[in-house]
C-alpha positions as CSV (number, residue, x, y, z in Angstrom):
1,X,-98.6,-58.0,-44.4
2,X,-97.0,-59.0,-41.4
3,X,-93.9,-59.8,-43.5
4,X,-93.9,-56.4,-45.1
5,X,-94.0,-54.9,-41.4
6,X,-91.2,-57.1,-40.6
7,X,-88.9,-56.1,-43.3
8,X,-89.7,-53.0,-42.6
9,X,-88.7,-53.0,-39.3
10,X,-85.5,-54.9,-40.0
11,X,-84.5,-52.5,-42.9
12,X,-85.2,-49.5,-40.5
13,X,-83.0,-50.8,-37.8
14,X,-80.1,-51.9,-40.2
15,X,-80.5,-48.5,-41.3
16,X,-80.3,-46.7,-37.9
17,X,-77.9,-48.8,-36.4
18,X,-76.0,-50.5,-39.3
19,X,-72.7,-48.7,-40.6
20,X,-72.6,-45.5,-42.5
21,X,-71.5,-45.7,-46.1
22,X,-69.3,-42.9,-45.4
23,X,-70.6,-40.3,-47.7
24,X,-71.7,-37.7,-45.2
25,X,-68.4,-37.4,-44.1
26,X,-66.5,-37.1,-47.0
27,X,-67.9,-33.7,-48.2
28,X,-67.8,-31.7,-44.7
29,X,-65.0,-29.7,-43.5
30,X,-63.7,-29.8,-40.3
31,X,-65.4,-27.9,-37.4
32,X,-63.8,-25.1,-36.3
33,X,-62.5,-25.7,-32.7
34,X,-62.0,-23.2,-30.1
35,X,-58.7,-22.0,-28.3
36,X,-57.5,-24.2,-25.7
37,X,-58.0,-21.9,-22.6
38,X,-54.9,-21.7,-20.2
39,X,-56.6,-22.6,-16.3
40,X,-55.6,-19.7,-13.8
41,X,-52.7,-21.0,-11.5
42,X,-54.2,-20.9,-8.1
43,X,-52.9,-21.9,-4.9
44,X,-53.9,-25.2,-3.4
45,X,-54.0,-26.9,-0.7
46,X,-50.6,-27.9,1.0
47,X,-50.4,-32.0,0.7
48,X,-48.7,-33.5,3.2
49,X,-47.4,-36.7,2.7
50,X,-48.4,-39.7,4.4
51,X,-45.6,-41.6,6.8
52,X,-44.5,-44.6,4.6
53,X,-46.0,-47.9,6.3
54,X,-44.3,-50.1,8.5
55,X,-44.9,-53.8,8.9
56,X,-43.6,-55.4,12.1
57,X,-42.4,-57.9,10.0
58,X,-39.8,-55.8,8.6
59,X,-38.4,-54.7,12.0
60,X,-34.9,-55.5,12.7
61,X,-35.9,-56.3,16.6
62,X,-38.1,-59.3,17.0
63,X,-41.4,-58.3,19.1
64,X,-41.5,-59.2,22.6
65,X,-44.8,-61.0,23.3
66,X,-45.2,-60.2,27.0
67,X,-44.6,-56.4,26.2
68,X,-47.5,-56.1,23.9
69,X,-50.9,-56.5,24.2
70,X,-52.7,-59.5,23.1
71,X,-55.1,-59.1,20.1
72,X,-57.8,-60.9,21.1
73,X,-59.1,-60.4,24.5
74,X,-59.8,-64.4,24.9
75,X,-56.1,-65.2,24.6
76,X,-55.7,-63.2,27.5
77,X,-58.1,-64.9,29.5
78,X,-57.1,-68.3,28.4
79,X,-53.8,-67.6,29.8
80,X,-55.2,-66.6,32.9
81,X,-56.9,-69.5,33.6
82,X,-53.9,-72.2,32.7
């Protein structure tokens, strides 16, 4: 009895998940499609482009370390202590 249940479940899963024979699609006609709708043109929000990103390494002028603020506060504290 157990073997027949296993075989029945195996046949069922192969029938459900297995590849089809193609017979169902052979005689059917394609479904009628609805005509494509043209979307209404609404004025959208004005998009302002972002400025181009600039790297300080690409500047023609070198950065002056005395004029720029230190990134890490402990660097400034270490320079004052020295």
